[in-house]
C-alpha positions as CSV (number, residue, x, y, z in Angstrom):
1,X,0.0,0.0,0.0
2,X,0.2,3.1,0.0
3,X,2.4,3.9,3.4
4,X,4.9,1.1,2.7
5,X,3.7,-1.4,5.2
6,X,3.2,-5.0,5.7
7,X,1.1,-7.2,8.2
8,X,2.1,-10.9,8.6
9,X,-0.3,-12.0,10.6
10,X,0.8,-15.9,12.5
11,X,-0.4,-18.6,14.8
12,X,1.1,-20.1,17.1
13,X,-0.5,-23.5,18.6
14,X,-1.2,-24.5,21.8
15,X,1.0,-27.8,22.7
16,X,-0.3,-29.5,26.1
17,X,1.6,-30.0,29.0
18,X,2.5,-34.0,30.0
19,X,1.3,-35.4,32.7
20,X,2.8,-34.3,36.0
21,X,3.1,-38.1,36.5
22,X,5.3,-38.9,33.6
23,X,8.5,-38.0,33.4
24,X,10.0,-38.5,29.2
25,X,13.5,-39.4,30.5
26,X,12.7,-41.5,32.9
27,X,10.6,-43.6,30.4
28,X,13.4,-43.9,28.5
29,X,12.7,-41.6,25.9
30,X,15.6,-40.1,24.1
31,X,16.7,-36.2,25.4
32,X,16.9,-35.1,21.4
33,X,13.2,-36.3,20.9
34,X,11.6,-34.8,24.0
35,X,8.0,-33.2,23.1
36,X,8.5,-29.0,23.0
37,X,7.4,-27.0,25.8
38,X,4.5,-26.3,25.9
39,X,2.6,-22.9,25.0
40,X,-0.3,-21.4,25.2
41,X,-2.3,-20.6,21.7
42,X,-1.4,-16.6,20.5
43,X,-2.0,-14.5,17.7
44,X,1.3,-13.1,16.5
45,X,0.6,-9.7,14.0
46,X,4.3,-8.3,12.7
47,X,4.0,-5.0,11.2
48,X,6.7,-5.0,8.7
49,X,8.0,-1.4,6.7
50,X,9.2,-2.6,3.3
51,X,9.7,1.0,2.2
52,X,13.6,-0.3,2.0
53,X,12.9,-4.3,1.1
54,X,16.8,-4.8,2.0
55,X,16.0,-4.5,4.9
56,X,12.2,-5.7,6.0
57,X,12.7,-8.7,7.8
58,X,10.2,-10.4,10.6
59,X,13.4,-9.9,13.2
60,X,13.1,-5.9,12.7
61,X,9.0,-5.8,12.6
62,X,7.1,-4.4,15.2
63,X,4.8,-7.0,17.0
64,X,1.6,-7.7,18.4
65,X,0.7,-10.6,20.4
66,X,-2.5,-11.5,21.9
67,X,-3.5,-15.0,23.7
68,X,-5.6,-17.1,22.0
69,X,-6.4,-18.6,18.6
70,X,-6.4,-16.6,15.4
71,X,-9.7,-17.6,13.7
72,X,-10.0,-15.1,11.0
73,X,-9.2,-11.2,9.8
74,X,-10.3,-8.2,7.6
75,X,-8.2,-5.1,6.1
76,X,-10.8,-2.4,5.3
77,X,-9.1,0.2,4.6
78,X,-6.1,1.6,7.1
79,X,-8.0,-0.8,9.6
80,X,-7.3,-4.6,10.5
81,X,-9.7,-6.5,12.2
82,X,-9.3,-9.6,13.6
83,X,-10.6,-12.0,15.4
84,X,-9.4,-14.7,18.2
85,X,-10.7,-17.3,20.3
86,X,-9.3,-18.2,23.6
87,X,-10.6,-21.1,25.9
88,X,-11.2,-20.1,29.8
89,X,-10.1,-22.8,31.8
90,X,-11.4,-23.7,35.5
91,X,-8.9,-22.1,38.1
92,X,-5.9,-24.6,39.2
93,X,-7.4,-24.8,42.8
94,X,-9.9,-26.9,40.6
95,X,-7.7,-29.5,39.2
96,X,-5.5,-29.9,42.4
97,X,-9.0,-30.3,44.2
98,X,-9.4,-34.3,44.5
99,X,-13.3,-33.4,46.5
100,X,-14.3,-31.7,43.6
101,X,-12.8,-34.3,40.8
102,X,-15.0,-36.8,42.9
103,X,-17.7,-34.9,43.0
104,X,-18.1,-34.3,39.6
105,X,-17.4,-38.0,38.7
106,X,-20.1,-39.3,40.7
107,X,-22.1,-36.1,39.4
108,X,-21.9,-37.6,35.7
109,X,-22.6,-41.6,36.5
110,X,-25.6,-40.3,38.6
111,X,-26.6,-38.4,35.4
112,X,-26.0,-41.3,33.0
113,X,-27.6,-43.8,35.1
114,X,-29.9,-42.1,37.6
115,X,-32.0,-45.7,37.9
116,X,-29.5,-47.1,40.3
117,X,-27.4,-45.4,43.0
118,X,-23.6,-46.1,42.4
119,X,-20.9,-45.4,44.4
120,X,-17.2,-45.1,43.3
121,X,-14.4,-47.1,44.8
122,X,-11.4,-45.8,46.1
123,X,-9.3,-46.3,42.2
124,X,-12.5,-44.4,40.4
125,X,-14.1,-47.6,39.9
126,X,-18.2,-47.6,39.3
127,X,-20.6,-50.4,41.1
128,X,-23.8,-50.5,41.6
129,X,-26.8,-51.4,44.4
130,X,-29.2,-52.1,41.6
131,X,-31.7,-50.7,43.4
132,X,-34.0,-48.3,41.7
133,X,-34.5,-45.0,43.4
134,X,-34.8,-42.1,41.1
135,X,-35.8,-39.8,43.9
136,X,-33.2,-40.9,45.8
137,X,-30.6,-40.3,42.9
138,X,-32.4,-36.6,41.9
139,X,-31.9,-35.4,45.3
140,X,-28.1,-35.9,45.6
141,X,-27.6,-34.5,42.4
142,X,-29.0,-31.9,43.5
143,X,-26.9,-31.6,46.1
144,X,-24.0,-32.2,44.5
145,X,-25.1,-29.4,41.7
146,X,-25.2,-27.1,44.6
147,X,-22.0,-28.0,46.2
148,X,-20.0,-27.8,42.9
149,X,-21.3,-23.9,41.6
150,X,-20.3,-23.4,45.4
151,X,-16.9,-24.8,44.9
152,X,-16.4,-23.0,41.7
153,X,-17.5,-19.7,42.3
154,X,-15.0,-20.3,45.4
155,X,-12.2,-20.8,43.6
156,X,-13.1,-18.2,40.3
157,X,-13.5,-15.2,43.3
158,X,-10.1,-16.1,45.0
159,X,-8.7,-16.2,41.3
160,X,-6.9,-12.3,39.4
161,X,-9.0,-11.7,36.9
162,X,-5.8,-11.1,35.0
163,X,-5.3,-14.7,34.8
164,X,-8.8,-15.6,33.2
165,X,-8.5,-12.6,30.8
166,X,-6.5,-12.6,27.8
167,X,-3.7,-10.5,27.4
168,X,-1.5,-8.4,24.6
169,X,1.5,-6.7,24.8
170,X,3.5,-5.0,21.6
171,X,6.9,-5.7,21.2
172,X,7.0,-7.2,24.9
173,X,5.0,-4.0,26.8
174,X,1.6,-5.0,28.2
175,X,-1.3,-3.5,26.5
176,X,-4.6,-2.2,28.4
177,X,-6.7,-2.5,25.0
178,X,-7.4,-6.4,25.2
179,X,-11.1,-7.6,26.3
180,X,-12.0,-6.5,30.2
181,X,-14.8,-7.4,32.6
182,X,-15.7,-3.3,31.0
183,X,-16.3,-4.6,27.1
184,X,-16.9,-8.0,27.8
185,X,-20.3,-9.5,26.5
186,X,-22.4,-12.5,27.5
187,X,-25.0,-12.9,25.1
188,X,-28.6,-15.1,26.2
189,X,-27.1,-18.9,24.6
190,X,-25.8,-21.2,27.5
191,X,-22.1,-22.0,25.2
192,X,-18.9,-23.4,27.1
193,X,-16.4,-20.6,29.0
194,X,-15.0,-19.4,25.4
195,X,-14.0,-16.1,24.9
196,X,-13.8,-14.4,21.3
197,X,-11.8,-11.3,20.5
198,X,-13.0,-8.5,18.3
199,X,-9.2,-6.9,17.9
200,X,-8.9,-3.4,15.7
201,X,-5.7,-1.6,15.1
202,X,-3.7,0.7,12.2
203,X,-2.0,-1.4,9.8
204,X,1.4,0.0,11.4
205,X,-0.5,-1.6,14.6
206,X,-1.5,2.2,15.9
207,X,-4.4,2.4,17.6
208,X,-5.5,-1.0,19.0
209,X,-8.8,-1.4,20.3
210,X,-10.9,-4.6,21.6
211,X,-14.4,-6.0,22.1
212,X,-15.2,-9.4,23.6
213,X,-18.1,-12.1,23.9
214,X,-18.6,-15.3,25.0
215,X,-18.6,-17.7,22.3
216,X,-17.2,-20.6,20.5
217,X,-17.9,-18.8,17.0
218,X,-15.5,-19.9,13.9
219,X,-17.4,-18.3,10.9
220,X,-16.6,-14.9,9.9
221,X,-18.1,-12.6,7.2
222,X,-17.3,-8.9,7.5
223,X,-18.8,-6.1,5.3
224,X,-17.2,-2.2,5.2
225,X,-19.2,-1.0,8.3
226,X,-20.0,-4.5,10.2
227,X,-18.6,-8.0,11.1
228,X,-20.3,-11.0,12.0
229,X,-19.2,-14.4,13.5
230,X,-21.7,-17.3,13.5
231,X,-21.8,-20.5,15.7
232,X,-23.5,-24.2,14.4
233,X,-25.0,-25.6,16.5
234,X,-23.7,-28.9,16.2
235,X,-21.5,-30.2,19.9
236,X,-21.8,-26.3,21.1
237,X,-25.1,-26.1,22.4
238,X,-28.0,-27.1,23.1
239,X,-32.3,-27.3,23.8
240,X,-32.6,-28.7,27.3
241,X,-36.2,-28.7,27.5
242,X,-36.6,-30.6,23.8
243,X,-35.8,-34.1,23.0
244,X,-34.1,-33.5,20.0
245,X,-31.8,-31.3,19.4
246,X,-32.8,-28.7,16.4
247,X,-29.5,-27.7,13.7
248,X,-29.9,-23.8,14.6
249,X,-27.1,-21.3,13.8
250,X,-26.2,-17.9,16.0
251,X,-25.1,-15.0,14.9
252,X,-23.6,-11.8,16.2
253,X,-22.8,-8.5,14.8
254,X,-20.2,-5.9,15.7
255,X,-19.7,-2.6,14.3
256,X,-16.1,-2.0,12.7
257,X,-14.8,1.6,11.7
258,X,-11.7,3.7,12.5
259,X,-12.1,3.5,16.3
260,X,-12.8,1.0,18.7
261,X,-15.4,-2.5,17.4
262,X,-18.6,-2.5,19.4
263,X,-21.1,-5.0,20.0
264,X,-24.1,-4.2,18.5
265,X,-26.6,-7.6,18.2
266,X,-26.9,-11.5,18.2
267,X,-29.9,-13.5,16.2
268,X,-30.5,-17.2,16.2
269,X,-31.7,-18.5,12.6
270,X,-33.1,-22.4,11.6
271,X,-30.1,-24.4,9.8
272,X,-26.5,-24.3,9.6
273,X,-24.0,-21.8,7.5
274,X,-21.9,-24.2,5.4
275,X,-19.2,-21.0,5.2
276,X,-18.9,-16.8,4.8
277,X,-20.6,-17.1,0.9
278,X,-24.0,-18.0,2.9
279,X,-23.9,-14.4,4.3
280,X,-24.0,-11.1,2.3
281,X,-24.8,-7.6,3.6
282,X,-26.8,-5.3,1.2
283,X,-27.4,-1.9,3.3
284,X,-28.8,-3.2,7.0
285,X,-29.6,-6.0,5.7
286,X,-27.5,-9.3,6.3
287,X,-29.2,-12.0,4.0
288,X,-28.3,-15.8,5.2
289,X,-28.7,-19.4,3.4
290,X,-28.9,-22.1,5.6
291,X,-29.4,-26.0,5.2
292,X,-31.2,-27.7,8.0
293,X,-31.8,-31.6,8.4
294,X,-34.2,-33.4,10.7
295,X,-35.3,-36.9,11.6
296,X,-38.6,-37.2,10.6
297,X,-40.7,-40.6,12.0
298,X,-44.2,-40.3,11.6
299,X,-46.6,-42.8,9.9
300,X,-45.6,-42.5,6.3
301,X,-42.3,-41.7,6.9
302,X,-38.9,-42.3,8.8
303,X,-36.2,-40.6,7.4
304,X,-33.9,-37.2,7.4
305,X,-35.5,-34.4,5.9
306,X,-33.8,-31.6,4.2
307,X,-34.5,-28.1,4.1
308,X,-32.7,-24.4,2.6
309,X,-33.5,-20.9,4.1
310,X,-32.8,-17.4,3.2
311,X,-33.8,-15.5,6.0
312,X,-33.2,-12.3,6.2
313,X,-31.8,-10.0,9.5
314,X,-32.0,-7.1,11.0
315,X,-31.1,-5.0,13.6
316,X,-33.4,-4.4,16.1
317,X,-33.7,-1.6,18.7
318,X,-33.8,-4.0,21.3
319,X,-30.1,-5.4,20.2
320,X,-31.3,-8.2,18.3
321,X,-30.9,-9.8,14.8
322,X,-34.4,-9.9,13.4
């Protein structure tokens, strides 16, 4: 471009740490083939001055590092808009709490086999007394949920918020533009604690701004003024009040421009979107094309039925896409 700059976006993959009880050297694994050191997922952005190509290199570039896996990005005008995702893990104090782990394991057993009372032995195996006591099981499930919830709340209250929220730094200097409690949104759909960040900055790395939202969206579409992220329902959220999980998509809208991105609205539509070509915006209306497959069982048939939908969404004054 006229400013003689190039921007390179890189992704640092997550490498899980080895179990604490596994010492590779004691297992006879040669030191030269040991697994790499564990690292957290990160999005790396390099801003390179290419006015003198002979001196242009990543080693001389300004580097912005942001916690979270890179999902997608757009370059519009003089601004770079990036989407990243950072999973929020349970506090470390819960991972070392044996009582908490036992309660979670027992809750899973009772929830999966709620027609019998199960007990956990010392080695973690399960046994049943073969006595169907659904009322007693329901009472214990409720008690376990309350105890587990209390332990989680206590652990979170004792954990510094900085260790939970994603962080960013520019050339090793900490930055405060990344999502915090003042610009973090949590829509009504219940999801795993995954924090998605929409970051916006100039192509030289200046004026970085961001907004955060709790979701697991991975599909991205952007117009000149808005950015949308989409999350299909497959494996991500459920309808507990119905016996069948319908195919839905959640669509999140963000306003983008020369300043800070802002969360605008969310909508839920029937069917799944295939990719970013399934969305398009004209003026203030978002057009979506989805496919929905449902298992139909009735007197006439038992089969999968496929439907295609063309759904138009407009932002309402209530912060919904309708």
